[in-house]
C-alpha positions as CSV (number, residue, x, y, z in Angstrom):
1,M,211.1,4.5,164.3
2,K,209.1,2.0,162.3
3,R,206.0,4.2,162.6
4,F,207.9,7.2,161.4
5,A,209.1,5.3,158.3
6,I,205.5,4.2,157.6
7,I,204.2,7.7,158.0
8,I,206.8,9.1,155.6
9,A,206.0,6.3,153.1
10,C,202.3,7.3,153.2
11,F,203.1,10.9,152.7
12,L,205.3,10.1,149.7
13,S,202.8,7.9,148.1
14,L,200.1,10.6,148.5
15,F,202.4,13.2,146.9
16,V,203.2,10.9,144.0
17,F,199.5,10.1,143.6
18,S,198.6,13.8,143.6
19,Q,201.4,14.6,141.2
20,N,200.4,11.7,138.8
21,E,196.7,12.8,139.0
22,K,197.7,16.3,138.0
23,I,199.8,15.0,135.1
24,D,197.0,12.8,133.9
25,N,194.5,15.7,134.0
26,L,196.8,17.9,132.0
27,T,197.4,15.1,129.5
28,V,193.7,14.6,129.0
29,Q,193.1,18.4,128.6
30,L,195.9,18.5,126.0
31,A,194.4,15.6,124.0
32,Y,191.1,17.5,123.4
33,Q,192.6,20.9,122.8
34,E,192.6,22.7,119.5
35,Q,196.0,23.4,117.8
36,D,196.3,26.9,119.3
37,S,198.1,28.9,121.9
38,T,196.0,27.4,124.7
39,K,197.3,23.9,123.8
40,V,200.8,25.3,124.0
41,D,200.1,26.8,127.5
42,I,198.6,23.6,128.8
43,S,201.6,21.7,127.4
44,V,204.0,24.0,129.3
45,L,202.1,23.2,132.5
46,L,202.5,19.5,131.8
47,I,206.2,19.9,131.0
48,D,206.7,21.7,134.3
49,E,204.9,18.9,136.2
50,L,207.0,16.3,134.4
51,L,210.2,18.1,135.4
52,K,209.1,18.2,139.1
53,I,209.1,14.4,139.1
54,G,212.3,14.1,137.1
55,N,210.7,12.5,134.0
56,Y,213.1,14.4,131.6
57,D,212.6,12.1,128.6
58,K,208.9,12.6,128.5
59,A,209.2,16.3,129.3
60,L,211.6,16.7,126.3
61,L,209.2,14.9,124.0
62,Y,206.5,17.5,125.0
63,V,209.0,20.3,124.7
64,N,209.8,19.4,121.1
65,Q,206.1,19.1,120.2
66,T,205.3,22.4,121.9
67,S,208.1,24.1,120.1
68,K,206.9,22.8,116.8
69,L,203.3,23.9,117.4
70,S,204.5,27.3,118.6
71,E,206.5,27.7,115.5
72,D,203.6,26.6,113.3
73,I,201.1,29.1,114.9
74,N,203.8,31.8,115.3
75,Y,203.4,31.9,119.1
76,T,206.6,33.6,120.4
77,K,205.7,33.0,124.1
78,G,205.5,29.3,123.4
79,L,208.9,29.3,121.7
80,A,210.3,31.2,124.7
81,E,208.8,28.7,127.2
82,S,209.8,25.6,125.2
83,S,213.4,26.8,124.7
84,Y,213.5,27.6,128.5
85,Y,212.3,24.1,129.5
86,R,214.6,22.5,126.9
87,A,217.5,24.4,128.5
88,L,216.5,23.3,132.0
89,I,216.5,19.6,130.8
90,F,219.9,20.0,129.2
91,A,221.2,21.7,132.4
92,K,219.9,18.7,134.5
93,R,221.8,16.4,132.1
94,N,225.0,18.5,132.5
95,D,224.9,19.4,128.7
96,Y,226.2,22.9,129.2
97,Y,226.4,24.0,125.5
98,N,222.9,23.0,124.6
99,A,221.6,24.4,127.9
100,I,223.2,27.8,127.2
101,D,222.2,27.8,123.6
102,N,218.5,27.2,124.5
103,Y,218.6,29.7,127.4
104,N,219.9,32.4,124.9
105,K,217.1,31.5,122.4
106,S,214.6,31.7,125.2
107,K,215.9,35.1,126.4
108,K,215.8,36.4,122.8
109,Y,212.1,35.3,122.4
110,Y,211.1,36.8,125.8
111,A,212.8,40.1,124.8
112,Q,210.9,40.1,121.6
113,I,207.6,40.0,123.5
114,K,208.9,42.4,126.1
115,D,208.4,39.9,128.9
116,T,210.8,41.2,131.6
117,L,209.9,38.5,134.1
118,G,210.7,35.8,131.5
119,V,214.1,37.5,130.7
120,A,214.8,37.6,134.5
121,K,213.9,33.9,134.9
122,V,216.3,33.0,132.1
123,S,219.0,35.3,133.4
124,N,218.8,33.8,136.8
125,S,219.0,30.2,135.4
126,I,222.0,31.2,133.3
127,G,223.6,32.7,136.4
128,L,223.0,29.5,138.4
129,L,224.5,27.4,135.6
130,E,227.5,29.6,135.2
131,I,228.2,29.8,138.9
132,K,228.1,26.0,139.1
133,R,230.6,25.8,136.3
134,G,232.9,28.2,138.0
135,N,232.3,31.2,135.7
136,Y,231.5,33.5,138.6
137,G,231.7,36.8,136.7
138,I,229.1,35.8,134.1
139,G,227.0,34.2,136.8
140,L,227.1,37.3,139.0
141,Q,226.2,39.5,136.1
142,N,223.1,37.4,135.1
143,S,221.9,36.9,138.7
144,L,222.2,40.6,139.5
145,S,220.2,41.6,136.4
146,A,217.5,39.1,137.5
147,I,217.4,40.4,141.1
148,E,216.3,43.9,140.0
149,I,213.2,42.5,138.3
150,F,212.4,40.0,141.1
151,E,212.6,42.8,143.6
152,E,210.4,45.1,141.6
153,Q,207.7,42.4,141.2
154,N,208.1,41.1,144.8
155,L,208.7,37.5,143.7
156,K,210.0,36.0,147.0
157,E,210.9,32.5,145.9
158,E,212.8,33.6,142.8
159,L,214.5,36.3,144.8
160,S,215.7,34.0,147.5
161,T,217.2,31.6,144.9
162,A,218.9,34.5,143.1
163,Y,220.3,35.8,146.5
164,N,221.7,32.3,147.2
165,N,223.3,32.2,143.7
166,L,225.0,35.5,144.4
167,A,226.1,34.5,147.8
168,E,227.7,31.4,146.4
169,A,229.5,33.3,143.6
170,Y,230.8,35.9,146.1
171,Y,231.9,33.2,148.5
172,K,233.8,31.4,145.7
173,T,235.5,34.7,144.7
174,H,236.6,35.3,148.3
175,Q,234.2,38.2,148.9
176,T,232.9,36.8,152.2
177,D,231.2,40.0,153.4
178,K,229.0,40.2,150.3
179,A,228.4,36.4,150.4
180,L,227.1,36.8,154.0
181,D,224.9,39.8,153.1
182,Y,223.2,37.9,150.3
183,N,222.8,34.7,152.5
184,F,221.2,36.8,155.2
185,K,218.8,38.4,152.6
186,A,217.9,34.9,151.3
187,L,217.4,33.7,154.9
188,E,215.1,36.6,155.6
189,I,212.9,35.9,152.6
190,R,212.8,32.2,153.3
191,R,211.5,33.0,156.8
192,I,208.8,35.2,155.3
193,I,207.6,32.5,152.9
194,N,207.9,29.8,155.7
195,D,210.5,27.8,153.8
196,S,212.0,25.8,156.7
197,N,214.3,23.8,154.4
198,G,215.7,26.9,152.8
């Protein structure tokens, strides 16, 4: 048992080291980048990594800087991404109103640049948030709209998450057959992508 704990501790430290190294590399790249769309794109990658390790305060700092730069250079995709990540942070902090407000801004920006995948990503996040809050009708509507795009683009991970969202919403609304159908669909995809936890 002791060996098992030591092995797990070693793997965790390697993961944290790897994650920190990636964050450090992105931070250095960001420091030397011109004030243009490439800087925004690198910043978005950094924000994503910070969210993975749960550093929401630092991520929010970068989100705000990214949003400001995107606005200054009139980069709509950067505004869409920064609004999306700000919404994710608010959702993690259980700040429903700010999360929904930023999701809607993000969705509007993605629609302006005709990024259907971005719209689907936001719709799925809204669906998940609404389902967690018990607003199953709105949650179902958003998740269903996202699923169509995920299926067209064959995005397995996003699709399995959306299927799980739908299954939960159908279960909570006492539609057990539909809940089982979507859980089985999610399970099938998770087997395809070798997601043993899922």
